[in-house]
C-alpha positions in Angstrom: -80.9 182.6 -137.4 -80.3 181.5 -140.6 -76.6 182.1 -141.5 -77.7 183.2 -145.0 -80.7 185.2 -143.8 -81.0 189.2 -144.8 -80.6 191.3 -141.9 -84.4 191.6 -141.1 -85.8 189.6 -138.6 -86.1 186.1 -140.1 -85.2 182.7 -139.0 -87.0 181.9 -135.7 -86.9 185.1 -134.1 -90.6 186.8 -134.3 -91.3 189.8 -136.8 -91.4 193.2 -135.4 -94.1 195.3 -135.8 -91.5 198.5 -136.7 -88.5 199.1 -138.1 -85.9 201.8 -136.5 -85.5 205.3 -138.0 -82.1 205.5 -139.4 -82.1 209.4 -139.7 -83.2 209.2 -135.9 -79.3 208.4 -134.8 -77.3 210.6 -137.3 -76.6 212.8 -134.8 -75.1 210.5 -131.9 -71.6 212.4 -131.1 -68.6 210.9 -130.5 -67.1 207.6 -130.6 -69.8 204.7 -130.2 -69.2 201.9 -127.5 -70.9 198.7 -126.6 -70.2 197.9 -123.3 -71.5 193.9 -122.6 -71.8 192.1 -119.5 -71.5 188.4 -118.9 -74.8 186.0 -118.7 -74.5 183.1 -120.5 -77.8 182.4 -122.3 -78.8 185.6 -121.1 -76.5 187.0 -124.0 -79.3 186.6 -126.5 -80.5 190.2 -125.1 -77.5 191.3 -126.3 -77.8 190.0 -129.7 -81.3 191.6 -130.1 -80.1 195.3 -128.8 -76.9 195.0 -131.3 -79.7 193.9 -134.3 -82.1 197.1 -133.8 -78.8 199.4 -133.5 -77.6 197.6 -136.3 -81.0 198.1 -138.6 -80.8 201.7 -137.5 -77.4 202.0 -139.0 -75.4 202.6 -135.6 -72.5 200.5 -135.6 -69.5 200.4 -132.8 -66.3 201.7 -132.9 -65.4 200.1 -129.8 -66.8 196.7 -128.3 -66.0 195.6 -124.6 -67.2 192.3 -123.5 -66.9 189.9 -120.5 -68.0 186.2 -120.8 -70.9 185.9 -123.5 -70.3 189.8 -124.0 -67.1 188.8 -125.4 -68.2 186.2 -127.2 -71.0 188.2 -129.1 -68.5 191.3 -129.3 -66.0 189.6 -130.7 -68.4 188.2 -133.4 -69.6 191.6 -134.2 -65.9 193.3 -134.2 -64.7 190.4 -135.9 -66.5 190.9 -139.1 -67.6 193.6 -141.6 -71.1 195.3 -141.0 -72.5 193.2 -143.7 -72.0 189.8 -142.3 -72.2 190.5 -138.5 -75.9 190.1 -137.8 -76.0 186.6 -140.0 -72.8 185.2 -137.7 -74.4 186.6 -134.7 -77.6 184.8 -135.4 -75.6 181.5 -136.6 -74.0 181.3 -133.0 -77.2 181.4 -131.2 -78.8 179.0 -134.0 -75.7 176.8 -132.8 -76.1 176.9 -129.6 -79.8 176.9 -129.5 -81.5 173.7 -127.4 -84.5 172.6 -129.5 -87.4 171.2 -128.5 -89.9 170.4 -125.6 -89.8 166.7 -123.5 -93.1 167.2 -122.5 -94.3 168.8 -125.6 -95.0 172.3 -123.9 -97.8 170.8 -121.8 -95.6 170.6 -118.3 -93.3 174.0 -118.5 -91.4 173.1 -115.0 -90.7 169.6 -116.4 -89.5 170.9 -119.5 -87.0 173.1 -117.9 -85.5 171.0 -115.3 -84.9 168.3 -118.3 -83.8 170.8 -120.5 -80.9 172.1 -117.4 -80.5 168.3 -116.7 -79.4 167.4 -120.2 -77.4 170.8 -120.5 -75.4 170.0 -117.0 -75.0 166.4 -117.8 -74.6 166.5 -121.9 -73.2 170.3 -122.7 -73.9 172.0 -125.6 -71.9 170.4 -128.7 -70.9 173.6 -130.2 -70.1 175.4 -126.9 -68.9 173.1 -124.0 -69.0 169.3 -123.5 -68.5 167.1 -120.2 -64.8 166.4 -119.1 -64.6 162.7 -119.0 -63.4 161.9 -115.6 -63.7 165.4 -113.9 -66.8 164.2 -111.1 -64.8 161.1 -110.1 -61.6 163.2 -108.5 -62.6 166.5 -107.3 -59.0 166.6 -105.5 -57.3 164.8 -108.6 -54.1 167.1 -110.0 -54.8 167.3 -113.4 -53.5 170.7 -114.0 -54.5 174.1 -114.3 -55.5 173.8 -117.6 -57.8 170.7 -117.1 -59.3 171.7 -113.8 -62.7 172.0 -115.1 -65.9 170.0 -115.3 -66.2 170.9 -118.8 -63.9 171.2 -122.1 -64.4 174.4 -124.4 -62.7 173.1 -127.3 -65.8 172.9 -129.5 -66.5 176.7 -128.5 -62.7 177.4 -130.1 -64.0 175.7 -133.2 -67.3 177.8 -133.5 -65.3 181.1 -132.6 -62.7 180.3 -135.5 -65.6 179.7 -138.0 -67.6 183.0 -137.0 -64.9 185.2 -136.2 -62.4 186.9 -138.9 -59.9 187.0 -136.5 -57.3 188.5 -139.7 -60.1 191.2 -139.9 -60.1 191.7 -136.5 -56.4 192.6 -136.8 -56.5 194.9 -139.3 -55.5 197.7 -137.7 -56.8 200.4 -140.8 -60.1 199.2 -140.6 -61.0 197.0 -137.6 -63.3 197.8 -134.8 -61.5 198.1 -131.5 -62.4 194.8 -129.3 -61.6 194.9 -125.6 -62.4 191.5 -123.5 -62.1 191.1 -119.8 -60.1 188.5 -118.1 -59.0 187.7 -114.5 -55.2 186.2 -114.0 -55.8 183.0 -112.1 -52.3 183.3 -110.3 -52.6 186.7 -109.6 -56.2 187.7 -109.4 -55.9 190.6 -111.1 -58.4 192.2 -113.8 -56.9 192.3 -117.4 -58.3 193.6 -120.5 -56.6 192.3 -123.6 -57.5 195.0 -126.9 -56.8 194.6 -130.5 -55.4 197.9 -130.4 -52.4 196.9 -128.7 -51.5 193.4 -129.8 -52.8 190.6 -132.5 -55.7 189.2 -130.7 -56.6 185.5 -131.3 -59.4 183.1 -130.3 -57.4 182.5 -127.0 -58.0 186.1 -125.5 -62.2 185.4 -126.1 -61.8 182.1 -124.8 -60.1 183.1 -121.8 -62.9 185.9 -121.2 -65.3 183.1 -121.3 -63.5 180.8 -118.7 -66.0 180.7 -115.9 -64.5 178.5 -113.3 -65.0 175.8 -112.2 -67.1 174.8 -115.4 -64.7 175.9 -117.6 -61.0 175.7 -117.7 -58.6 178.5 -117.7 -56.7 179.5 -121.1 -53.1 180.5 -121.3 -52.1 183.5 -123.1 -48.7 184.6 -123.2 -47.7 182.3 -120.7 -50.2 183.1 -118.2 -53.3 181.8 -117.2 -56.8 183.8 -117.1 -60.4 183.4 -116.3 -63.6 185.1 -117.1 -63.3 188.4 -116.1 -66.9 188.1 -114.4 -64.9 186.2 -111.5 -63.7 189.8 -110.6 -66.2 192.4 -112.3 -68.5 191.4 -114.5 -69.4 195.1 -116.2 -66.5 196.4 -118.0 -67.4 199.7 -118.3 -64.3 200.9 -116.4 -62.2 199.7 -119.6 -63.8 202.9 -121.4 -64.1 205.5 -118.6 -60.3 205.0 -117.6 -59.1 204.8 -121.6 -56.5 207.2 -122.5 -56.4 208.9 -124.0 -59.9 209.8 -123.3 -62.1 210.7 -126.2 -66.1 212.1 -125.6 -68.3 208.8 -126.0 -71.9 207.4 -126.1 -71.8 204.4 -124.4 -74.3 201.4 -124.8 -74.1 199.4 -121.9 -76.4 196.3 -122.1 -76.9 194.7 -118.5 -77.8 191.2 -118.2 -78.2 190.8 -114.3 -80.6 193.4 -112.2 -79.0 195.4 -109.5 -82.4 196.3 -108.4 -85.2 193.6 -107.8 -88.0 192.7 -105.3 -87.5 190.7 -102.0 -87.3 186.9 -102.2 -89.6 185.1 -100.1 -88.3 181.6 -100.6 -84.5 179.9 -100.5 -85.2 179.5 -103.8 -85.8 183.1 -104.7 -82.8 184.1 -102.3 -80.3 182.2 -104.3 -81.5 183.5 -107.3 -81.6 187.1 -106.1 -77.9 186.6 -104.7 -76.8 185.9 -108.2 -78.5 188.9 -109.6 -76.6 190.8 -107.0 -73.0 189.2 -107.7 -73.1 189.3 -111.2 -74.3 193.0 -111.5 -71.1 193.9 -110.3 -71.8 197.0 -108.3 -72.2 198.6 -111.9 -73.9 201.6 -110.2 -71.2 202.1 -107.8 -68.6 202.0 -110.6 -70.5 204.7 -112.3 -70.7 207.1 -109.2 -66.7 206.5 -108.8 -66.1 207.4 -112.1 -68.4 210.7 -112.1 -66.3 211.7 -109.1 -62.8 211.4 -110.8 -64.5 213.0 -113.8 -65.9 215.9 -111.9 -62.1 216.5 -110.6 -60.9 216.4 -114.2 -63.6 219.1 -115.5 -62.7 221.2 -112.3 -58.7 220.9 -113.0 -59.6 222.1 -116.5 -61.9 224.8 -115.5 -59.1 226.0 -112.8 -56.6 226.1 -115.6 -58.8 228.9 -117.1 -57.8 231.2 -113.9 -54.2 230.7 -114.1 -52.1 233.7 -115.8 -51.0 232.9 -119.2 -47.4 233.4 -118.4 -47.8 230.5 -115.7 -49.8 228.4 -117.3 -47.1 227.5 -119.9 -44.6 226.3 -117.4 -43.8 222.5 -117.6 -44.9 222.1 -113.7 -48.4 223.7 -114.3 -48.7 221.9 -117.6 -48.0 218.8 -115.8 -50.6 219.5 -113.7 -53.2 220.5 -115.9 -52.6 217.3 -118.1 -54.4 215.7 -115.4 -57.6 217.7 -116.6 -59.9 217.0 -119.5 -63.3 218.2 -121.4 -64.5 214.8 -122.4 -68.3 213.7 -122.1 -69.6 210.5 -121.4 -73.3 209.6 -122.0 -74.0 206.4 -121.0 -76.9 204.4 -122.0 -77.9 201.6 -119.9 -80.4 198.6 -121.3 -81.3 196.4 -118.7 -82.3 193.1 -119.7 -85.8 192.1 -117.9 -86.5 189.4 -115.7 -89.6 187.2 -116.5 -92.1 185.1 -115.1 -90.7 181.7 -114.6 -86.8 183.1 -114.6 -85.2 181.1 -112.0 -81.7 180.3 -110.2 -80.5 178.7 -113.8 -81.8 181.1 -116.4 -78.3 181.6 -117.3 -78.2 178.2 -118.8 -81.9 178.8 -120.2 -80.3 178.0 -124.2 -83.6 176.6 -125.0 -84.6 178.1 -128.5 -87.6 179.9 -127.1 -85.3 181.3 -124.4 -83.3 182.8 -126.9 -86.0 184.1 -129.0 -88.0 185.4 -126.2 -84.7 187.5 -124.9 -83.3 188.6 -128.4 -86.8 190.1 -129.5 -87.5 191.8 -126.3 -83.6 193.5 -126.8 -84.7 194.5 -130.0 -87.7 196.1 -128.8 -86.1 197.7 -125.8 -83.9 199.6 -128.2 -86.3 200.7 -130.6 -87.7 202.9 -127.4 -84.2 204.0 -126.8 -83.9 205.3 -130.3 -86.8 207.0 -130.2 -85.8 208.6 -126.9 -82.6 209.5 -128.4 -80.8 210.4 -124.9 -77.5 211.3 -126.8 -79.1 214.4 -127.5 -79.1 215.7 -123.9 -76.2 217.7 -123.0 -74.4 216.3 -119.7 -73.7 218.9 -117.2 -70.2 220.7 -118.1 -69.1 219.8 -114.5 -70.0 216.2 -114.3 -69.1 215.0 -117.8 -71.2 211.7 -117.2 -74.7 211.5 -117.5 -76.5 208.3 -117.2 -79.8 207.2 -118.9 -81.4 203.5 -117.6 -83.8 202.3 -120.4 -85.6 199.6 -118.5 -88.5 197.9 -120.3 -88.8 201.0 -122.1 -88.9 203.5 -119.1 -86.0 205.9 -118.8 -84.9 206.4 -115.2 
């Protein structure tokens, strides 16, 4: 992940056996959208997905992210194409936890000691402990300080790696949307550079997961990580206005499906998977129903006599219809042997490399499959293709 490395695989990431076929991606229809879930260190998988798409010449028109997805998204959207991958590599190089306490002889103790070090010392370019936080959990310190860590190092890192002037240049900027939740009102709010000037505070707010990280104040209101409310910000593109036909690459970090746990430890891990997968499937089903109604309205409008169709009342009703198509391509991060309850703080260099490489390989398989070439049912409007470890479901 050398900042000055070219766009091929270099630095600590293992060399890949295959390059994407750029010509195979030339026919992607509509706008290209990346939707990036939150999940801490698991976000390295998203970086691998982006690298494969970048190598294939696929760049987003719109990036939507929450938490680590917002950070990855800001680095992608907040840089010209030729600098995106290098900046993404540099972020993950900075936050990687190097070395092994036992020289790799005792993986369990390596993991335990690494997690202990991260919890007690933080990750210096990302977050560091807030002095005194453990000494007075009920001490009134104010909403901006009510957390175990400070994320001011992340502010410095983002300012170094994201060109916010570029991000706010309307004529050339990629659209960026980040998900947050209001601390006082509990409502999901999406900030986007399409509507107003975007700053580091918007990204920081989307990554402010309590009680570890403090809330961030934007326009006088305080916000937390959108994952507190919904960790899968797919609704932002499906509810967008005006709607546009899209190919949506949704990169999921938490598996909604998994084996039944056989221990308390596994039950705790499975509970987190279900919680942070954030009902992505039910959201999609709801959107399918809404989209189906929009298509039904459009079709019904064709059967209204032309003279009546032009009336203001009928036009107002027909405005609820649409003919857009949404192709959702889900890339699900795998569960590795040895993954456990704290996998989202596995910022080890080896963990980052492994997830990055698998994200790259999974995306190569998806690109060969090219699911966007399949036309969705005209009465549905939404087709979903789940690519999990190279198998489409």
